[in-house]
C-alpha positions as CSV (number, residue, x, y, z in Angstrom):
1,M,84.0,137.6,69.0
2,S,84.4,134.3,67.4
3,D,86.7,136.2,65.1
4,G,88.6,136.7,68.1
5,I,88.6,133.6,70.1
6,A,89.7,131.4,66.6
7,P,93.4,133.3,66.1
8,E,93.4,132.7,70.1
9,R,92.7,128.8,69.3
10,S,94.7,128.7,66.9
11,E,98.1,129.6,68.1
12,G,97.3,127.3,71.3
13,K,97.5,124.7,68.9
14,V,100.1,125.6,66.4
15,R,102.1,126.2,70.5
16,A,101.2,122.8,71.7
17,D,102.0,120.9,67.8
18,S,105.6,122.7,68.8
19,G,105.8,121.4,72.1
20,R,105.0,117.2,71.4
21,V,107.2,118.1,68.1
22,W,110.4,119.0,70.8
23,R,109.6,116.5,73.0
24,V,109.1,113.8,70.8
25,S,112.4,114.9,69.1
26,A,113.9,115.2,72.9
27,L,112.9,111.1,73.5
28,V,114.2,109.9,70.5
29,A,117.8,111.4,70.7
30,G,117.5,110.2,73.9
31,C,116.9,106.7,72.9
32,I,119.5,106.1,70.2
33,A,122.2,108.3,71.8
34,L,121.4,105.3,74.4
35,L,121.9,102.5,72.2
36,V,124.9,104.3,70.6
37,F,126.7,104.5,74.0
38,V,125.6,100.6,75.4
39,L,126.4,98.9,71.8
40,P,129.6,98.2,69.8
41,P,132.3,100.5,68.8
42,V,131.6,102.9,71.5
43,S,131.5,100.4,74.0
44,T,134.2,98.8,73.1
45,L,136.5,102.3,72.6
46,A,135.1,103.0,76.3
47,R,137.7,100.1,77.1
48,R,140.9,101.8,75.4
49,Y,140.7,105.0,75.6
50,E,139.3,107.0,79.0
51,F,138.0,109.9,76.8
52,V,135.9,107.9,75.2
53,Q,134.8,106.3,78.6
54,S,134.1,109.6,80.2
55,L,131.7,110.8,76.8
56,Q,129.6,107.8,77.8
57,Y,130.0,108.7,81.4
58,S,128.6,112.6,80.6
59,F,126.4,111.3,78.7
60,F,124.8,108.3,80.6
61,I,124.8,111.2,83.7
62,A,123.8,114.1,82.1
63,G,123.1,114.1,78.5
64,I,120.2,111.5,77.6
65,P,118.6,111.8,81.5
66,A,117.7,115.2,80.5
67,L,116.7,113.9,77.0
68,I,114.5,111.3,78.1
69,V,112.4,113.4,80.9
70,I,112.4,116.4,78.4
71,G,110.6,113.9,76.4
72,A,109.2,111.2,78.1
73,P,106.0,109.3,77.1
74,W,103.6,109.4,80.4
75,R,100.8,109.4,79.0
76,F,101.3,106.8,76.0
77,L,102.9,104.7,78.4
78,R,99.7,104.9,80.4
79,L,101.0,105.7,83.5
80,S,99.1,109.6,83.3
81,V,95.8,110.4,82.6
82,T,96.5,114.3,83.7
83,S,97.9,117.4,82.1
84,I,100.8,119.5,84.5
85,D,97.7,122.6,84.2
86,E,95.3,120.3,85.9
87,I,98.1,118.9,88.6
88,R,98.2,122.9,89.2
89,T,94.7,123.5,89.8
90,R,92.8,120.5,90.9
91,P,92.4,119.7,94.7
92,L,95.5,117.1,94.8
93,A,93.2,114.3,97.0
94,Q,91.6,114.5,92.8
95,L,94.4,113.1,91.8
96,Q,95.0,109.7,94.3
97,N,93.1,108.1,92.3
98,N,95.2,108.5,88.7
99,G,98.1,107.3,86.8
100,L,101.5,106.2,89.0
101,V,103.1,110.0,87.7
102,D,100.2,111.5,88.2
103,R,100.8,110.8,92.0
104,W,104.0,111.0,92.4
105,S,103.3,114.7,90.5
106,A,100.4,115.4,93.3
107,G,102.8,114.0,96.5
108,R,105.4,116.6,95.4
109,M,103.3,118.7,95.3
110,R,102.1,118.3,98.8
111,H,105.3,118.0,99.8
112,L,107.4,121.3,98.4
113,Q,110.2,121.6,101.0
114,P,113.8,122.1,99.3
115,W,115.7,119.6,101.8
116,R,113.8,117.1,99.5
117,S,115.4,117.9,96.3
118,V,118.4,118.4,98.4
119,G,118.6,114.6,99.0
120,V,117.7,114.0,95.1
121,F,120.6,116.0,94.5
122,I,123.0,114.5,97.4
123,V,122.4,110.9,95.9
124,Y,122.8,111.9,92.3
125,V,126.8,113.0,93.9
126,I,127.7,110.1,95.6
127,T,126.8,107.6,92.1
128,A,128.5,110.6,89.8
129,V,131.4,110.7,92.2
130,L,131.7,106.8,93.1
131,W,132.1,106.0,89.1
132,R,134.9,107.6,88.3
133,T,137.1,106.2,91.0
134,S,140.1,104.6,90.3
135,A,138.0,101.3,91.1
136,A,135.1,101.5,89.2
137,M,137.0,102.9,86.5
138,D,139.7,100.1,86.2
139,A,136.1,97.1,86.8
140,L,134.6,98.4,84.0
141,V,137.8,97.7,81.5
142,G,138.9,94.4,83.4
143,H,134.9,93.2,83.0
144,P,132.4,95.2,80.4
145,W,129.1,93.6,82.0
146,L,129.6,96.3,84.6
147,L,128.7,98.8,81.6
148,A,125.1,97.6,82.5
149,V,125.2,98.3,86.2
150,E,127.0,101.7,85.2
151,A,124.7,103.1,82.9
152,I,120.8,101.9,84.6
153,T,123.0,103.8,88.5
154,L,124.1,107.1,86.5
155,L,120.4,107.2,84.3
156,A,118.4,106.6,87.7
157,S,120.1,109.2,89.9
158,G,120.7,111.7,86.7
159,I,116.5,111.3,85.6
160,W,115.4,111.8,89.2
161,L,117.5,114.5,89.6
162,W,115.9,116.2,86.0
163,T,112.8,115.6,87.1
164,E,113.5,118.2,90.6
165,L,115.1,120.7,87.2
166,V,112.4,120.7,84.5
167,E,108.9,120.0,83.8
168,S,107.7,116.9,82.7
169,S,103.9,116.7,82.6
170,P,102.2,115.9,84.5
171,L,105.5,116.3,86.9
172,V,106.5,119.6,88.3
173,P,109.6,120.4,89.9
174,R,108.8,121.4,93.5
175,L,111.5,124.5,93.4
176,V,111.1,127.8,92.2
177,R,113.4,128.3,89.0
178,P,115.8,130.3,91.6
179,H,116.2,126.7,92.9
180,R,117.0,125.3,90.1
181,I,119.2,126.8,88.7
182,W,121.1,126.8,92.2
183,L,120.6,123.2,91.9
184,A,121.7,122.4,88.2
185,S,125.3,124.9,89.0
186,F,125.7,122.7,91.7
187,S,125.1,119.6,89.8
188,M,127.0,121.0,86.6
189,W,130.2,121.8,89.3
190,I,130.3,118.1,90.5
191,I,131.2,117.2,87.2
192,W,133.3,120.3,86.3
193,V,135.3,119.6,89.4
194,L,135.7,116.0,88.6
195,A,137.3,117.1,85.2
196,Y,139.2,119.9,86.8
197,F,141.3,117.5,88.6
198,L,142.0,114.6,86.0
199,A,142.9,117.5,83.5
200,L,145.7,119.2,86.3
201,S,147.1,115.3,87.1
202,H,150.3,114.1,86.3
203,G,149.9,111.1,86.9
204,V,148.2,108.0,86.0
205,W,144.6,107.9,87.3
206,Y,143.1,104.4,85.9
207,S,146.1,101.6,86.3
208,A,143.7,99.9,83.7
209,Y,143.9,102.1,80.8
210,H,147.4,101.5,79.1
211,H,148.8,104.9,77.5
212,Q,152.8,103.3,75.2
213,P,154.9,106.6,74.3
214,G,154.0,106.9,70.2
215,V,151.4,104.1,70.3
216,G,147.5,105.2,70.1
217,V,146.8,108.2,71.9
218,S,149.0,109.8,74.8
219,L,148.3,110.1,78.3
220,S,148.6,113.3,79.0
221,A,146.1,113.7,75.9
222,D,144.0,111.2,76.7
223,Q,143.7,113.2,80.3
224,Q,143.1,116.5,77.8
225,M,140.5,114.9,76.0
226,T,138.6,113.5,79.2
227,A,138.1,116.7,80.6
228,G,137.2,118.1,77.7
229,M,134.2,115.9,76.7
230,M,132.8,116.2,80.1
231,W,133.1,120.0,80.9
232,L,131.3,120.0,77.0
233,V,128.3,117.5,77.7
234,S,127.8,118.5,80.5
235,G,127.8,122.4,79.9
236,M,125.7,121.3,77.1
237,A,123.0,120.1,79.4
238,Y,122.9,122.3,82.5
239,I,123.9,125.7,81.1
240,S,121.0,125.3,78.6
241,L,118.9,124.6,81.1
242,I,119.8,127.0,83.6
243,F,119.5,129.8,80.7
244,W,116.0,128.6,80.4
245,N,114.9,129.5,83.5
246,L,116.4,132.3,84.0
247,Y,114.9,133.7,81.1
248,K,111.5,132.2,82.6
249,W,112.3,134.2,85.8
250,L,112.7,137.2,84.2
251,Q,109.6,136.5,82.5
252,S,107.9,136.0,85.3
253,E,108.8,139.0,87.5
254,E,107.6,141.2,84.7
255,D,104.4,140.0,85.9
256,P,104.1,140.0,89.2
257,S,100.5,138.6,89.4
258,D,102.1,135.3,87.9
259,E,103.2,134.5,91.4
260,L,99.9,135.6,93.1
261,H,98.5,133.3,91.3
262,Q,100.8,130.8,91.7
263,L,100.3,131.3,95.3
264,I,96.0,131.0,95.4
265,R,96.8,127.9,93.3
266,F,98.5,126.1,95.8
267,E,96.8,127.1,99.0
268,R,93.2,125.9,97.1
269,M,94.8,122.2,96.4
270,R,96.3,122.2,99.9
271,R,93.1,123.1,101.1
272,G,91.5,120.2,98.9
273,A,93.6,118.0,99.9
274,G,92.5,119.1,103.7
275,D,88.9,119.2,103.9
276,T,89.1,115.6,101.9
277,S,91.6,114.1,104.7
278,G,89.4,115.2,107.3
279,I,86.5,113.8,105.9
280,H,87.9,110.2,105.8
281,S,89.2,110.6,109.0
């Protein structure tokens, strides 16, 4: 019996170690990308060329939030003392005195209504569109300090959205996987549509960027590269997420008992929260 348990524990440890390496790598990559895009020379080039600014924008709204959420060090920051398995199996009332992120995750599990995720998506869309308007882009060129405002607002909305799309222990998405696929798809399409309109435009969208014929990058090339950067970065972030959720969903469909166990866990947590509330009342 011990011979059977040892390999199982060893396999679990290897899986945990590989997951930890992946999360740390994602966090480090996200932090490095953030520094690259907020510091010169990229921040300076972003005020001269649309495609550099669009690359910066795409990483702020999609690429960096994905990496940060996947690798978020909640335990290291002392914001969490609970694992995803504990969040899923323990009564929610027992998590109220834990870390801030534990309470956030418990509250999310208590309020599983999809419209809450739709609200997060709406905030994401508004933020994404506002920073691509002519007024915002021209202001970024004329006022370099606005880069900090852009980075903070885009990162905040992007991180909030990605916590609805991927597990970031102990944060658990409130949506089932098919709904996560749809939400990720719509989030990607928003950026793609903005890029599509820009690519088809024959006029100047952002007057603060000056293009002189025969000097530097032409207007047409700048706009085409701008659209390409937005498609590429958002596609890399969201398409990989879509296929991962699709793979995990199809994998769970092969084992119907998995869904049954999830329903039992949710029911157990709700009963635990209800019993506790009844005692306090």
